[in-house]
N, C-alpha and C positions, 0 to 999 in steps of 0.2 A: 607570700603564698601565690602559687600559679592560679591565674584566673582563666575562665572560659573565653575563647577567642571569637566564636560565632555570636552567641547571645549571652546575656548575663546568666549566671548560675543563681537561681532563686530557690530558697528552701522555705517551705510553708510549714508552720508549726503552731500549736496552741489548742487545737481541738482534734477530733478523730472521727473515723467512720463508724464508731461504736454505736452512736445514737443517730436516729434518722434526722433530727434537727441539726446536729453537728455535721453530719454527712452533707446536708444541704449547704452549710456554710463553705465547706471545702469545695464541693461541686461548683458553687457559684464563683468562688475565687479562681478556680482552675479555668472556668469559662472566661472570666475577665482577663486573666493572664494570657490566654490563648489569643484574645483579641488585641490586647495592648502590646504584647511582646511575643509574637508568634515564633521567634527564633530562640527564645530563652530555654535554658535547661532547667526544668522545674521538677522538684521532688518534694514529697510530703513526708515529714517525720511522723510516723503513725505505726500502729500495729496492723500489718497486712492481714486481711481476712478473705475467706472464700467469696463472700458477697462483694467485697471491694473489687476483686479480680473479675467478678461476673459483670458488675454494672459500670466499672471504670477501668476497662482493660488497658487504656493508654496512660493511666495515672501511675507514675513511678512512686513507690512507697518504700521508706526505709524505717525499720523498727528502731526506735530510740535506744532500746536496751541492747542492740547490737553495737557495742561501743566503738569498734574499729570503724565500721561503715558510717555511723552517725557522727562521730567526732570528726572524721576525715571530711565528711560532707560539710559540716558547719565551718570548719577551718578554711575550706576552699570556696565558700559561698560569697557571692557579691552582695546578696541581700537576704536577710532573714525577714520573712513576712509573717507576723504573728496575727492569728485570727482567733475568735472565740473568747474564752474566759479562763486563761490559765493562771491567773494571778491570785495566789494565796488563798485558795479554798481549803487545802489540806497541807500538812507539812511536806508530804511526799511531792505534791504538785509545786510547792514553793521551791524545794530543792531542784526539781527538774527545770523550773523556770530560771533559777540562778545559774545552773549549769549551761543551759542552751544559750542564754544571753551572754554569759562570760566567754564561752568558746567562740561565739560569733564575733564578739568584740576583739578577742585575741587574734582572730584571723583577719581582721580589718573589714568585716562586712558592715554595710549599712543595715540598720534595723528599723523596721516600720511596723506599726500596729494598724490594722484596718478592720473596722466592724467589730471591735472588741467590746466586751462587757467588763466593767470594773465594779466590783461589789463594795459597798460601804464597809469600812472597818474602823474599829475604835482602838485597835492595838497600835501603840506608838512605834513598835518595831516594824510592823507592817507598813506604816506610813513612811518610815525611813526607807524601807526596801522599795516601795513604789517609786519614791523620788529617784533612787539609784537606777531603777529599771527605765524610767521614762525620760530622765533629764537629757540623755545624749541620743535620743532617737531622732530619725529623720522625719517621721510622721507619726502622730498619735491621733487616730480617728476612731471615735466611739460611736455606738449605735443607739445609745439611750441618753436622755438628758441627765438622768441621775449619775451616770458615769462621768459625764462632762462636768457636772457640778462638783463631784468629788475631786477630780484631778485639778480643777481650778482652786479648790480649797487647799490642796497639797502644794499649790504654787510651783508646779514642775516647770522646768526651764523651757520646754517646748509647749507652745500654745496648742491645747487639744482642740479638735474640731468635731462637730456632730455630723455624721453621714447617715444616709439611708441604709438599712440592712440590705446587704448584697443579695440576700435570698429573694428579694423582690424581682430579680431578673430571671429566676428559674421558671421554666414553662412546664405545664403538666405533660405527662408522658402520653404516648399514643393511646387513643381511646379504645382500640381493639385489645391491646394488652391489658389495659385497666379493666375492661369488661371481663376478660378471661380471669384476671386475678379475683374479681368479685365472685364470679361463678365458682371458682375453686374454693372460696371461703364460705359457700352456702348462701350467697346473696344473689338475687335476681337483678341484674343491672338495668332491666327495663322497668322496674318498680321503684317507688320512692324509698330513699334511705336516709335515716338519721344516724349520724356517727357520734361517737364519744371517744375522747382521749382522757386518760386518767394519770394521776400521780400517786404512786404507792408510797405513802408516808407512814412510818411506823417507828417504834422505839429505837431501832438499831440504825436508822439513817445517820449519815455523818452530822457532826455537831454544827457545821456551817449551814447545812440545810435547815436544821431546827432553828438556828438563829435567824436565818433569812426569812423563814416562813412563820416565825413565832409559834413553833410547834407546841401543841397541847393535845394529849392523847384523847381526852374526852371530846374536844372540839373536832378532832379529826374523825373520830368514830361517828359523830353526828353528821359530819359532812358526807361521809361515805354512805350512810343510811339515807340521807336526803337524795344523793345521786341515784341510789338504787330505786327509791320510790318514784323519783322523777322519770327514770327510764321505763318503769312499769307503766306510768301514765302515757308516755310517748309511744309505747309499743302498739297502741291502737291506731297511730297515725301513719307509721311507716315501718319498714324493716330496720332493725337495730344492729349497728356494727361498731365494735370496739377496734380502734386502730392502735396497735401496740407501738409504743414510743420509748420504752425503757431500754437500757443497755442489755438487760436480761429479760428474756421472754417469761421467765418464772414470775417476775414482778407483775407483768400484765395478766398472766393467768390467775394470780392471787387476787387481783382487783376484779377480774371477770367473775370469779367465784363469789366474791362478796356482793357484787351487783346482782347476781342471779338469785341470791337468797331473798331478794325483795320483789322478784318478778312472779306474777301469777303463773306464767308459762316460761320457765327458764330457757327453753329452746328458742324463744323469740330473739335472743341476742346471740350474735356470732362474733368471732374475732378474725380480723384480716390475717390471712395465713402468710408468713414470711417464706422466702425472702422477697423483698420488694425494695425498689430504689426510692430516693427522695422524690424524683420526678413522678414515679408511679403513685407514691403517697399523695402528692399534690393532685394528681389526676383523680384519685379516688375521692378526695375531699371536694374537688370541683364538681363531681357528679352528685354530691349529696344535697338534699333539700335543706339540711340544717346540721350544724356541728355544735355539740356541747364540748368545749375545749378546756381541759385542765392543764394544758402544756403551752408554754410560750410559743414554741415552734409550730404547733398545729394551729394556734391562733394566727400566726404569721401566714401560714399556708392558706388558711381560709380567707384572710384579708386580701391576699394576693390573687386568689382565684375567684373572688366574689361570692363565696359561699356564706350565707347568713350564719353567724356564729354568736353563741352566748359563751362568754369567757368566764371560767371559774378561776379567779386570780389567786394563785398561791404565792405570788410575790408581786411587788409593785410594777414590774416591767410589763406584765400583761395589761394592767389597768392603763399604763402610759400608752401602750400600743393602741388599745381600743380608743382612748381619748383623742388620738391623733386622726382618727377616721370618722366617717359619718355615722357609724353604728356604736358610738361611745356609750349609749344608754344600756347596752346589753352586756353588762359585766357585773358579777357578784363576787365579793370576797369569800374565799373558802371558809374562813373562820366565822363568817356571819351567814353561812348558807342555811336557809330554812325552806322547807318544802313549798308552802303556799306562795311566797313571793317568787321562788324560782319557777314554779309551774306557771304563774301568771306572766312572767317575763317570756317564757318559752311560747306560751299561747299567743302573745303579742308578736313575737318574732315570726312564728308560723304564719299568722295572718298577713304580716307585712313583708314576707320573705321576697316577693318579687321586687318591691320597691327597694328593700335593703340590698338585694343582689345588684341591682342597677347602680345604686350609689357606691357600693363597695368596688364594683368594676371600674368606675370612674376614679375612685381613690387609688386603686391598684395601678391604673395607667399613669397617674401622677407620680406614684412611688417609683415605678420603673424608670420614668424619665429622670427623676432625681438621682436614682441609683447609678444610671449611666453617666450623668453629669459629675456626680461625686467621684466616680472611679477615675476620672481624669487626674485626681490628686496623685494617683499611683504612677502615671505615665512617666514623669521625669526619673522615677526611681527604678523602673523595670525596663525601659526601652534602651 
């Protein structure tokens, strides 16, 4: 296959711009590639959206479903760079993963994984597929210890390495634009804000989500009720803001509606109005006095911006992230969420927020330094 002559042809795949946390992964990788390989021809296999063109006008996107363009791109790529968590969550995702990797190998491209998540699986077929995916890769770099442990148990031929989440390098957006975004959402940027991110879990979520989170309808109902009562208590401390982080805004609206049922004054809580970029989302979180985070990505954003955060851990990755920092005490499992302990933890976090913020900022600086150092693993592959 004909290769690019100026710089390498690098194709990024594995996550998408559909969710703000995933968008942040792509944005961070694009920034890294611009620094490591400024002459490279970089394209992202994704579904282009209006918001993508608005916030990332220089990012080249190719829709995977556009077979001629995506297949041609993969066959002519020098490197396939996989980010995110595309490995065997659903059958459809499995098929896409097999197709993308097979086409890249057919065209002779090197394949590297960077900052990926690998979920635990008990299926023998999945373990065999994992080995076939990873055995011939040039680099396998995971962002969580659990993923590293799993790949080592699978005894893949390439020794996996643990790297800092590349999102540690993302800076909050301009303060003027963030303030305007808050005002447009009914929030006074000059007054204290407590933010909340939610996870809409219900009977119809995919089976892999239920398996990962140990889904139980009664426990989930109690957790949502506890969050609602908690936000009602916090409404006397500051303005309340829900930051939407689901692929569909309908999911966030459904959660806001459930939370409002428990508020004495339902108008005390607002929802951040899209569209906004990952950088703007980080900027909003950075301005908050406190975040109640039910999303791994928002917990990451808070840790990176120094915002005091209480994590509601829906999967072990959130607890692992919090344990690596100086605020590891402020985490509760969603399936053990109870009002009194949660409120007591929030009260402590509110009292200690200045000390927590200072400690988290120091943690964030260390993470940024490590993320920059870890990114050098990519240089031989992209330059």
